[in-house]
N, C-alpha and C positions, 0 to 999 in steps of 0.2 A: 250658545252664547249668551245667553245669560248671567253665566258663569262669569263671565270674562266681565261684565260690567261691574263695577265696583261700587262696595254698599260700606252701607254706613260712612256715606264723606256727605263734607258741608265746606263750599269752599269759603266760605263766609269766617271761616275758623282757621283764618290766618293772621291775628293781633294777640301774641302773648306777651305777658314781663316778662324781663330777664329772670323770675323765678320759677316760669314755668318752662325751663328747659327740656322737661322729658316728651312735651308736644311733640305734635311733627303735622304731615301736611297730607291727609289723604291720600290725594293721589297721586304723589309720588313713591310711597312708603307704607309698608305694613307695619304696626304696632298693637302693642295686649294691654287688655282693661279688665277687672272684674265688672262682671255685672249677677244678672238676678237671675232665678226662676218663675220665667212668664213675666219677664218686666215687658213692659211700653215703656219705658226711659230710654234715651238715648245718650251716649257720651257725653254733647255737648248742652244738653237740655238741663243741664245742673250742675255745678262747680264741686259736688260730693253727692253721693248718697245717701238718708243716714241710716239707713241698711249695709251697709257697709263696716259691721261691727258686732260686737259675739260676745256675754259673757261666761265664764266659764266657773263653775261653783266645785271646785272636787268635793270638797266639804261636806255639803247637804245634798246629793246628788239621788233623787226617788228613782227606788228600781222599776218603779209602775206595777207594783206587787201589794198585794195587803195580805199583814200576818194571817194565823192560819186560821184565827178567828175574827177576822175580819174587818178588827176593829182601830186599825190607823195603818198608813203606810210603813212601806219599809225602804232603806237607804243602804245605800254602798257603801259610808262611812272612806275606813280607810282604802278597803277593799279593791275600789274600780282608782286603776293606777295610769290609764291613757284615756285621752276623747280623741273625737275622728270628726274634722271637718271638710266640708266638702265644698269647694268654692271653684265656681264658676267662671272659664276665663273664654274671653271672646277676642275675635281678630278685626284688629279697624284695616282695611285696605284691600289686598287681594285675593282670588280663591288661586288654587292652586296643585297642579297635581302631585305635587311631593310632598311629602312628613315633613313639618317642621316642629325641631325641640325649643322646649323652653325650660329655663329652670325659674326657681321663685326663692328666697330668703329673707331671711328676722332682720329686721335694726330695733332699736330702744324706742319704747315712745313716750320716755322722759328720765331725765338723771335720776330721780328718785324712784323711779321702777325697774325694778330686777325683770332682767330678758328672759322671757318664757321659753321652756324649753322645749322644740319644734323638731320634729324631724320629716324633714321632705326625703320625697321616692324621684330627683334629681336620676335625669331628665326629664319632663314629664312632654305631650306632643299633642299637638295638634295636627290630626290625622288628614291625609292628603281628599283634597273638596268639600270640607270642613272646618267648618268659623268656629267653634267653641271646642272647648276639651272641659271637664269635669277634673281638677286636682284635688287629690285628698292627702291632707297632710295628721300631722298625730301630737297630738299635745299632751304630753310626757310628763307626768305629777313627777315634783323633786320631794326630796323630803327634809326637803327646809319648812314650815308654814310660811304662811305669807301674800304676798299681791306682788305678781307677775305680770309680765305684758309685753304686747310686742306688734310691730308692724309686720303684715303681710305683704310682699313687694315683690315686681317682678327684677331680675338679675338679669339686668340685659346685659350686660358684657359679655356675659356666658351663656347668650342666646341669640346667636350670629342670623340668625333667621327675621329677626327681626330689630328694624331701627330703635325705637323706641317704647312707649307705653302711654298713657293718656292723662294728663297731670287729672288728680282729686280722683280718679278712677283705678290710679295702682295702689292706693294701701288695704286690706282687709288690717283692721283696729280688733285685738283680741285683750283682755283683762278677763287673769285667771286671780282665785282667790283659793286657798288653802289652810280658810283661819275656823278656830272654833272657842269664838267669844263664849265667855261664862253665861254657864243658862237663869235665867230667871228663880228664883228660888232654891239656889243650888242646895240640897240639903249635905252638910259639911259632917254632920256627927254621923252620915249613914255611911257616903263618901269617900270620907276624909276629905282635906283641904283642895279646893280646884286645880289646877294646872288645864292648857292646852291640850298637852300630848294624852291627859286622863280622859278628858272631853270625848277625844278625838277616838278612844279606846273603846270608851262607853256605847260611841257613836258604833262603832264595826261589829264589835259585841251584840249588843241589840238589836242590831238592823233599826235602829227608828232616832230620834231625838228625845233628848230629855220631857219635851215637854208632855210625851204621850206615857210618861212612865207609869202614871195610875190608872194605864189601860193594858200592863202587861199580865199576860194571865197563861196557866199550864191550859194544855190542852184538856183538862178536865173540872175548867172556867174556876182553877184557886192562883191565890196571888203569885206571882211566880217571885223566887230568894233570888234576884237579882244581884246582890252582893255576893251569895255564893257561886252566881256562873261565872261573875267577872273576877274571883280569882278563882277557879276552874280554869278560862282564859288566860287569863297574866300568867298563872303556873305553864304551862303547858308552852306560853310562848317562851318565858324567861328561859325551861326547860331545852327548849330548839332553839335558841339564840344565847347559851350562856356569855359568848365576847357581845352580847350586845340587848342587852336585858333593861326594860326599860326601868325610869329612875321615878316611878311612882307603883304604890301598892293602895289595896281600898281597906280597911276594917275589918280584921282575925283573917288577916295574908297571911300565912304561913309557905317559908321554904319546905 
């Protein structure tokens, strides 16, 4: 009997402006919205939760590990190709003894921001007798530096089990950064002229940021020859990718 009671309903939520076309009446239609882990908020208590956004910085993501001498944090650099988001999707409306599929899609944030590359695993499914699902989406790192973003929202047109979604609760914003600005005190005499790709390579090979340069030692606590290590890695890369060699080198590099 309890499962037949409408949950998350508020009959006073009836008057919406013409901008809120994605709203619906809870007593007659089922709809989708994003929610948060262990949240006490209901979709009618505020127009939009501030937590419905995430910034992904591919360039400076820590691995959670320290170097062999425990001197500094390790970073992925360009070795990190994807990131995963787990979005909690909820239903406002009825329980049902049938599985109900739904689809997600990405829309642009603004004309000036490129659309992030997102992999969806449509269709997702609200299982029978349940009111929530965890939708996994994968953000893919592109091979072009810069800032991208997207609004992840519900593809209602391809989700026939649901009439609509709750305005203000139907967009999850992501901002994706993949930029390597010039570090403070970049040593051009030691490493050559700065370029974003050169610094990205530096971080990827050394597994840390330029700010930790003075802390890089070998296993015998001797200062590591960083330039030699970079040139060795660069030669290995160019040899393996003859049709896509890096357009930079470091002092002392020889083909």
